[in-house]
C-alpha positions, -999 to 999 in steps of 0.1 A, spaced: 214 62 -505 229 42 -531 247 20 -500 217 21 -486 197 8 -515 225 -16 -525 218 -28 -485 183 -34 -485 184 -55 -516 214 -75 -505 202 -82 -471 164 -85 -478 147 -55 -462 130 -43 -495 135 -63 -534 122 -42 -563 81 -55 -572 80 -83 -599 113 -84 -603 116 -116 -624 91 -98 -650 110 -68 -651 95 -49 -620 68 -22 -620 79 18 -612 75 27 -578 67 -12 -566 83 -27 -544 78 -57 -518 95 -57 -480 117 -89 -475 120 -106 -445 141 -82 -425 121 -54 -441 91 -69 -430 96 -73 -394 113 -35 -391 80 -21 -405 61 -41 -384 83 -32 -351 78 5 -366 39 2 -367 36 -15 -335 57 9 -316 32 36 -332 4 19 -321 15 11 -284 29 43 -281 -1 65 -298 -30 42 -292 -29 15 -268 -10 36 -241 -36 64 -242 -75 61 -228 -83 91 -250 -76 70 -285 -94 40 -297 -80 23 -333 -102 8 -361 -91 -13 -390 -111 -1 -424 -118 -13 -456 -93 -2 -484 -125 0 -513 -153 22 -498 -187 36 -512 -176 61 -544 -196 84 -525 -173 90 -496 -150 102 -522 -173 124 -539 -182 140 -503 -148 142 -491 -134 166 -521 -113 138 -539 -127 135 -569 -131 167 -577 -101 183 -565 -69 154 -556 -47 163 -580 -21 172 -595 -6 196 -624 6 174 -649 27 185 -686 39 160 -710 67 165 -731 52 160 -769 88 142 -781 89 116 -755 58 113 -738 74 114 -704 51 126 -682 58 149 -649 41 171 -621 47 209 -637 55 219 -599 82 199 -596 104 211 -627 110 240 -652 90 242 -680 117 267 -698 142 241 -690 145 210 -715 129 176 -708 144 155 -681 143 122 -700 148 129 -741 166 164 -737 143 186 -760 133 223 -753 101 237 -753 81 204 -759 63 204 -728 23 207 -733 -1 236 -709 -6 214 -674 -35 199 -667 -47 188 -634 -42 149 -634 -66 133 -600 -48 110 -577 -74 83 -573 -67 49 -587 -101 43 -599 -120 5 -599 -146 -13 -609 -169 -35 -582 -185 -71 -600 -195 -71 -635 -214 -35 -642 -188 -9 -658 -190 30 -662 -201 49 -633 -225 28 -621 -197 2 -608 -171 24 -600 -150 26 -569 -120 39 -560 -89 25 -540 -85 50 -508 -58 77 -512 -63 82 -476 -65 61 -444 -89 92 -425 -122 91 -445 -128 57 -431 -125 74 -392 -151 105 -404 -178 79 -416 -173 55 -386 -174 90 -363 -205 81 -343 -203 47 -345 -169 49 -323 -187 73 -307 -220 52 -297 -197 24 -289 -172 38 -270 -189 65 -249 -158 86 -258 -158 121 -250 -140 149 -265 -114 152 -270 -103 119 -282 -93 105 -315 -99 71 -336 -67 59 -345 -58 32 -379 -27 20 -399 -34 5 -434 -27 11 -473 -33 39 -491 -29 45 -532 -22 70 -552 -18 72 -589 18 95 -586 29 111 -616 66 111 -610 70 87 -579 110 75 -573 135 79 -546 132 43 -536 104 35 -512 97 78 -505 68 79 -528 54 54 -541 21 38 -562 7 23 -527 24 27 -489 14 26 -451 3 53 -436 -5 54 -397 -27 84 -383 -58 93 -365 -80 126 -362 -83 138 -331 -116 151 -324 -121 185 -308 -139 219 -299 -132 242 -323 -118 266 -292 -88 242 -284 -73 232 -319 -42 257 -314 -31 243 -281 -40 209 -293 -20 210 -331 9 222 -312 6 195 -283 5 165 -314 34 186 -326 54 181 -298 45 145 -292 57 137 -328 91 153 -322 92 132 -291 87 102 -306 107 109 -328 137 115 -303 122 78 -288 132 64 -323 168 74 -320 164 106 -346 189 134 -341 163 159 -343 191 183 -358 184 161 -389 148 174 -388 129 207 -395 93 220 -394 77 235 -424 44 252 -422 28 250 -460 19 285 -471 -13 290 -480 -12 285 -519 -2 248 -504 -28 239 -481 -52 208 -492 -87 219 -496 -100 204 -463 -70 222 -438 -63 255 -421 -34 247 -408 -10 223 -419 28 218 -406 54 192 -421 82 171 -402 111 173 -426 138 155 -426 174 160 -445 176 130 -468 204 124 -495 179 139 -522 174 169 -497 147 179 -472 115 154 -473 82 151 -455 88 122 -428 56 134 -406 24 155 -417 2 174 -392 -32 191 -405 -63 211 -388 -87 198 -410 -118 222 -391 -153 204 -394 -149 202 -430 -153 161 -431 -180 154 -408 -199 182 -417 -197 175 -456 -206 140 -452 -231 150 -425 -243 170 -456 -240 145 -482 -253 112 -458 -282 131 -446 -272 116 -410 -265 134 -376 -226 129 -370 -229 158 -346 -215 155 -310 -240 158 -282 -221 175 -249 -225 152 -221 -230 177 -193 -250 204 -210 -267 184 -239 -256 212 -263 -250 194 -302 -223 209 -324 -199 191 -350 -162 185 -335 -136 201 -355 -98 178 -362 -65 177 -358 -46 156 -378 -14 138 -369 4 115 -404 29 92 -406 45 76 -434 53 43 -421 68 36 -458 88 62 -458 94 66 -419 113 31 -426 135 48 -451 144 72 -433 149 53 -402 178 33 -422 195 67 -434 197 81 -402 211 45 -384 234 37 -411 264 37 -404 305 29 -413 335 26 -397 370 13 -407 386 9 -437 393 -16 -466 389 -51 -452 388 -36 -414 353 -13 -425 326 -26 -404 287 -11 -418 262 -6 -388 224 -1 -382 222 14 -351 189 7 -346 174 13 -315 173 -24 -306 130 -29 -302 132 -14 -340 158 -46 -349 143 -71 -370 168 -101 -349 170 -87 -313 202 -111 -306 219 -135 -329 236 -172 -314 269 -188 -332 285 -216 -322 321 -211 -322 327 -237 -348 302 -250 -365 322 -285 -374 323 -294 -336 289 -311 -328 286 -306 -292 285 -274 -295 264 -266 -326 241 -287 -306 247 -266 -273 239 -236 -288 211 -250 -310 195 -256 -276 198 -220 -268 189 -203 -301 157 -226 -297 148 -216 -260 153 -182 -268 132 -174 -302 106 -186 -277 108 -151 -267 119 -130 -295 127 -131 -327 164 -142 -333 188 -154 -360 215 -188 -364 242 -182 -381 272 -205 -381 288 -195 -416 326 -180 -420 344 -174 -389 330 -150 -359 346 -120 -369 324 -120 -406 296 -129 -384 295 -105 -359 299 -79 -391 266 -95 -408 248 -93 -377 263 -53 -371 248 -44 -410 217 -56 -403 214 -42 -369 212 -67 -342 217 -55 -312 237 -91 -294 254 -116 -306 259 -144 -282 283 -171 -289 288 -204 -274 322 -220 -265 339 -247 -252 335 -226 -216 299 -231 -223 299 -271 -221 319 -266 -188 298 -237 -167 268 -231 -191 281 -195 -196 280 -177 -230 299 -148 -245 278 -117 -253 291 -89 -274 276 -56 -282 267 -41 -314 273 -5 -310 300 -7 -284 320 -43 -294 324 -49 -259 319 -83 -251 306 -99 -216 306 -131 -199 270 -142 -188 254 -171 -179 228 -186 -204 197 -188 -188 202 -151 -179 199 -143 -219 161 -136 -217 161 -109 -195 195 -92 -205 176 -95 -241 146 -78 -227 159 -55 -207 176 -44 -244 145 -40 -253 129 -10 -238 116 16 -254 
């Protein structure tokens, strides 16, 4: 874990938030490479689960919604964790994640914990100049509610028939008591999820179908499924809206942790919003004319924590001492740079000019890196460390016959190819 965290800061994947002012606990900024990796994960998910299907549409909703939404959904009353505080050092902890009979993890004093009390996870904010209840609003604690309140709008504008899904990607905010473990649990995070609307009788087969699809995508991303497991939630763990929930967990250096979630939310959300808003959110069967409230199966993918787990899964080391090589074995479609271009020698203007021309031509098609620092071996190792799949070296033979050397990140094999074939070669490597 320490190696991955160090790599993230050193190479520009993730930086501590507000670092020049001492930072902010559990706040992180994505650097140039982290932003590319996160966007690649997001885009692959959107293509895989939305654009490539005819039963899914997407929305991009506002972060701040009418506070009545969160009252109707049960989040204002029931979205909370049990909190205890140490009377000695005033550190706060989730009561269900520590031994209350043990000494305080922060100060070491024993028998100092208060009685547990519920702590609401919604971030409160105010709208306009009005303070108090009239101006109160919330940063969304999940992105699902916008899909429920827009159910009728989507239905009326797309004419979708059951079963179908509404998907969304965006920020969510939770005032967690004990966030931590790098970017695994943070105050704000990115979610990718969809609400799949069905008839009640279809929920069990639909649940199993989406569980299989989540596993399949993990394999496509390059995960070894032996590093994952499915854990069913016990009855006392279930959210207030769920009849069945299962997590796909990943074996991290800090234990088995949730990567994806899958919940059967019944008709809880649509029914509550229908009752509280007074709007008809029923579905009309186009064949029979019958009206009913659809049920929902919800697959959830945490984008921020998925990025961490992709890094953990792809991190590899080879060799020892000066020959040690760190490799991020990312799928090429996920890699921040799809290739890197080097001139063999940076003090030879003709090589630099030729390499620059090839680099400029490639970056019109795909993200590529330029590197002329140090010797070729160091450049290769530098690109391996950030997951670049291919390295292109321009040498003196290039000036004669317009061929270049292409080196593969994983095998370290090198091949001579025509420079004019590079776009096709790189494009072929990016197949999902």
